[in-house]
Phi, psi and omega in degrees: 000355176075017180268131177237154182228145176288166181297336180283335182270143173265129181294136176281000181266140175244124181257140179284159005282130181190170173245132181242141175281130178278334174098012178223127178050038179060022180288148179224160175235133176270116181268131175274163176303137178096003179229149178229155183223143171226157186281187188298314184298312179294324178299313179299318180298317179296314180299316180295320178295334178272359179085015180266146176288152175240157182245347185088357179255006179299140181251338181165181183224126179249125182224151172284149179281345184285136176288346182271354177250127186240068178214162171207159179239000000 
C-alpha cells in the first residue's frame, strides 16, 4: 500500500501469518502469509483519502501484500 512509518511510530498493519482483532464481539481474523490487515480507524482514513464514503461501521481492511494484486476487502 506504500505506507511507511518512522521507527517511533507503530504500524497499524498486521501482516500474516498472524491473528488480528477485528474489534467487535472479540472477533478475530486469521491472516495467512501474503496478506495484511488494519483496523477500523485506519480503514476509514484510507477510504476517505481515496474519495470513498464511510459509514462508521467499517471493521477493517484486508489486502494482499503483492504489488501485482490490486484489490481489498
